[in-house]
C-alpha positions as CSV (number, residue, x, y, z in Angstrom):
1,M,163.7,57.4,12.7
2,L,162.9,58.9,9.3
3,S,160.9,55.9,8.2
4,G,158.9,55.9,11.4
5,T,158.2,59.6,11.0
6,I,156.9,58.9,7.5
7,F,154.5,56.3,8.7
8,I,153.3,58.7,11.4
9,G,152.5,61.1,8.7
10,L,150.5,58.3,7.0
11,K,148.8,57.6,10.3
12,Q,149.9,54.0,10.1
13,W,150.6,53.7,13.8
14,E,151.5,50.1,14.1
15,R,154.1,50.3,11.3
16,A,155.5,53.5,12.8
17,A,155.9,52.0,16.2
18,E,157.7,48.9,14.7
19,L,160.3,51.1,13.1
20,L,160.7,53.6,16.0
21,V,161.3,50.8,18.5
22,N,164.5,49.9,16.5
23,V,165.9,53.3,17.5
24,V,164.7,53.0,21.1
25,T,166.4,49.6,21.6
26,Y,169.6,50.5,19.7
27,P,172.6,49.1,21.6
28,V,174.4,51.7,23.7
29,K,177.4,51.7,25.9
30,D,177.3,53.0,29.5
31,G,173.9,54.5,29.0
32,A,175.1,56.9,26.4
33,V,171.7,57.7,24.9
34,S,171.5,59.9,21.9
35,K,169.1,62.8,21.2
36,I,167.6,60.8,18.3
37,M,166.9,57.9,20.6
38,V,165.0,60.2,23.0
39,E,163.0,61.7,20.2
40,A,162.2,58.3,18.9
41,Y,161.0,57.2,22.4
42,K,158.6,60.1,22.6
43,K,157.1,59.4,19.1
44,W,157.1,55.6,19.7
45,M,155.1,56.2,22.9
46,L,152.4,58.2,21.1
47,A,152.2,55.8,18.2
48,K,151.8,52.8,20.5
49,I,149.0,54.6,22.4
50,L,147.2,55.4,19.2
51,F,147.4,51.8,18.0
52,D,146.9,49.9,21.3
53,G,144.9,52.4,23.3
54,K,147.1,51.9,26.4
55,A,150.5,52.9,27.9
56,P,153.2,50.7,26.3
57,S,156.1,48.9,28.1
58,L,159.6,49.2,26.8
59,P,160.9,46.0,25.1
60,H,163.1,43.7,27.3
61,T,166.0,44.4,24.9
62,T,166.1,48.0,25.9
63,N,169.3,49.0,27.7
64,G,168.6,49.5,31.4
65,N,170.4,52.8,31.6
66,A,168.7,54.0,28.4
67,A,165.3,53.0,29.8
68,R,165.9,55.2,32.9
69,V,166.9,58.1,30.7
70,F,163.8,57.7,28.6
71,H,161.5,57.8,31.6
72,V,163.2,60.8,33.1
73,I,163.4,63.0,30.0
74,G,160.1,61.6,28.6
75,K,158.1,62.0,31.8
76,P,155.4,64.3,30.3
77,Y,154.8,61.6,27.6
78,D,154.5,58.9,30.3
79,V,151.9,61.0,32.1
80,V,149.9,61.4,28.9
81,A,150.1,57.7,28.2
82,S,148.8,56.9,31.7
83,L,145.9,59.4,31.5
84,F,144.9,58.1,28.0
85,E,144.6,54.5,29.5
86,S,142.9,55.2,32.8
87,G,142.4,59.0,33.2
88,S,139.4,61.2,32.5
89,A,138.9,63.1,29.3
90,S,139.0,66.4,31.0
91,R,142.2,65.6,32.8
92,L,143.9,64.3,29.6
93,K,142.8,67.5,27.8
94,A,144.2,69.7,30.6
95,E,147.5,67.8,30.7
96,I,148.0,68.1,26.9
97,A,147.1,71.8,27.1
98,T,149.6,72.4,29.9
99,G,152.4,70.8,27.9
100,T,151.7,72.7,24.7
101,E,155.2,74.3,24.6
102,I,156.9,70.9,25.2
103,W,155.0,69.2,22.3
104,R,155.8,72.2,20.0
105,K,159.5,72.0,20.7
106,D,159.5,68.3,20.2
107,G,157.5,68.5,16.9
108,N,154.7,66.4,18.4
109,T,151.8,68.9,18.4
110,G,150.0,67.1,15.6
111,L,150.4,63.7,17.4
112,M,148.9,65.2,20.6
113,G,145.9,66.3,18.5
114,C,145.6,62.7,17.3
115,I,145.7,61.5,20.9
116,L,142.8,63.8,21.9
117,A,140.8,62.7,18.9
118,A,141.5,59.0,19.5
119,Y,140.5,59.0,23.2
120,Q,136.7,58.5,22.7
121,Q,137.3,56.2,19.7
122,H,139.2,53.8,21.9
123,Q,136.5,54.0,24.6
124,I,133.9,53.0,21.9
125,R,136.1,50.1,20.7
126,G,136.5,49.0,24.3
127,L,132.8,48.6,24.7
128,S,133.0,45.5,22.4
129,N,134.5,43.6,25.3
130,L,131.3,44.1,27.3
131,Y,128.5,44.2,24.7
132,R,127.4,42.6,21.4
133,T,124.9,45.4,20.8
134,I,124.6,48.7,22.5
135,S,122.4,51.7,21.9
136,I,123.8,55.0,20.6
137,S,122.3,56.8,23.5
138,H,124.2,54.5,25.9
139,I,127.5,55.1,24.1
140,S,126.8,58.9,24.3
141,E,126.3,58.6,28.0
142,S,129.3,56.4,28.8
143,T,132.0,57.8,26.6
144,F,133.7,61.3,26.6
145,S,135.6,63.4,24.1
146,A,139.1,64.5,25.2
147,E,138.9,67.3,22.5
148,T,136.1,68.9,24.5
149,G,136.6,67.3,27.9
150,S,133.0,66.3,28.1
151,K,130.3,64.2,26.3
152,L,129.5,65.0,22.7
153,A,126.5,67.4,22.5
154,T,124.1,65.0,20.8
155,D,123.5,61.3,20.0
156,E,123.7,62.3,16.3
157,A,127.2,63.5,16.8
158,V,128.2,60.1,18.4
159,E,126.4,58.3,15.5
160,G,128.4,60.3,13.0
161,L,131.7,59.5,14.8
162,I,130.9,55.8,14.8
163,M,130.0,55.9,11.0
164,E,133.4,57.5,10.3
165,M,135.2,54.9,12.4
166,I,133.4,52.1,10.5
167,S,134.1,53.6,7.1
168,R,137.8,53.9,7.9
169,G,138.0,50.3,9.1
170,E,138.8,51.4,12.6
171,L,135.6,49.7,14.1
172,Q,134.2,46.3,13.2
173,G,130.5,46.6,13.5
174,I,127.3,47.9,11.9
175,L,124.8,50.7,12.7
176,A,121.1,49.7,12.7
177,R,117.8,50.8,14.1
178,S,115.5,48.9,16.5
179,S,111.8,48.5,16.1
180,N,111.2,51.8,17.8
181,R,113.7,53.5,15.3
182,R,116.3,54.0,17.9
183,P,119.9,53.6,16.5
184,F,122.2,51.0,18.0
185,L,125.7,49.6,17.2
186,A,126.2,45.9,16.7
187,F,129.8,44.8,17.1
188,N,131.3,42.3,14.7
189,P,134.3,40.7,16.5
190,T,135.2,38.5,13.6
191,G,135.7,41.4,11.2
192,P,133.8,42.5,8.1
193,A,132.6,40.0,5.6
194,L,134.6,40.2,2.4
195,T,132.7,41.0,-0.8
196,E,132.9,38.7,-3.8
197,S,135.1,41.2,-5.7
198,R,137.4,41.6,-2.6
199,V,137.8,37.8,-2.4
200,E,138.7,37.7,-6.1
201,E,141.3,40.5,-5.6
202,E,142.9,38.6,-2.7
203,L,143.0,35.3,-4.7
204,A,144.6,37.1,-7.6
205,A,147.2,38.7,-5.3
206,A,147.9,35.2,-3.8
207,M,148.3,33.7,-7.2
208,G,150.7,36.5,-8.2
209,R,152.8,35.8,-5.2
210,I,152.9,32.1,-5.9
211,K,153.9,32.8,-9.6
212,R,156.8,35.0,-8.5
213,M,157.9,32.4,-6.0
214,M,157.9,29.7,-8.7
215,E,160.0,32.0,-10.9
216,D,162.5,32.4,-8.1
217,I,162.7,28.7,-7.6
218,K,163.3,28.1,-11.3
219,A,166.1,30.7,-11.3
220,T,167.7,29.2,-8.3
221,D,167.5,25.7,-9.8
222,H,169.1,26.9,-13.0
223,L,171.9,28.6,-11.0
224,L,172.6,25.4,-9.0
225,T,172.5,23.0,-11.9
226,H,173.8,24.9,-15.0
227,E,176.1,27.7,-13.9
228,K,179.7,26.6,-14.8
229,E,181.2,28.1,-11.6
230,Y,178.9,25.9,-9.4
231,L,179.5,22.8,-11.7
232,R,183.2,23.4,-11.4
233,W,183.0,23.6,-7.6
234,A,180.8,20.5,-7.4
235,H,183.1,18.5,-9.6
236,K,186.1,19.5,-7.5
237,Q,184.3,18.5,-4.3
238,K,183.4,15.0,-5.8
239,K,187.0,14.4,-6.9
240,L,188.2,15.3,-3.4
241,G,185.7,13.0,-1.9
242,D,186.9,10.1,-4.2
243,A,190.5,10.8,-3.4
244,N,190.2,11.1,0.3
245,S,187.2,8.9,1.1
246,G,189.0,7.4,4.1
247,D,189.9,10.5,6.1
248,G,189.4,13.5,4.0
249,Y,186.1,14.9,2.6
250,A,183.4,14.0,5.2
251,G,180.4,15.2,3.3
252,E,177.9,13.1,1.4
253,E,178.7,12.2,-2.1
254,L,176.8,14.0,-4.8
255,G,174.1,11.9,-6.4
256,W,175.2,12.6,-10.0
257,S,178.4,12.9,-12.0
258,I,179.6,15.3,-14.7
259,G,178.8,14.0,-18.2
260,P,180.3,14.9,-21.5
261,D,177.7,17.6,-22.1
262,D,178.4,19.1,-18.7
263,E,182.1,19.2,-19.5
264,D,181.4,21.0,-22.7
265,L,179.3,23.5,-20.7
266,M,182.1,24.1,-18.2
267,A,184.5,24.7,-20.9
268,A,182.2,27.2,-22.7
């Protein structure tokens, strides 16, 4: 619960949801749901909305009785999730305003502010399923802000919002201007092209991981072939296998034998 809350503070919604779901699906007996589980459900619901842009479904591993409790106590959150996915901006704004005291008591006022801000952003991202390029004026006409309950006042405001989303890595695309100087958004479904310096950074990071892996392999190899406790155990197993080859030790024989140097090592 604490780890999930920390990632919410960092606005890393996916990681927060991954941690909070562990609380939501915690095994319970006879539907004895704890207060912490209910609190985690509410925050998990909002984190999932902010990441996926739609109302989430509880994992199949959730206790049936616990799921019913979550839906009863967390009903206001379920309503917000439904409105975020398929309701109007004005209705979502009104619902969140109505539940102000609920969000305050639950410590989720800040998250609800993020929900309002994210509504139009998810609408803009959703346009990539329909268009490769789209004019800013069309985006301005077809998307709405839940913070105001209506369209943004100007095309420039929409263009500014899109520029912020692109700079934060929340939208894959570029802003450009047509021959008549009208701005438009070109979606890039494959993601941004990496710069040469970024490629070098990722290669260096990969080489670092490989180097650490090789060091771990060497350490493990040393442990299995030179540590006297392991050698003593392996020697004992081979002797048992030789003495009871007919009906005793059923494992495969080791492919090596203890030499004089190894005996000295064991006695060290």
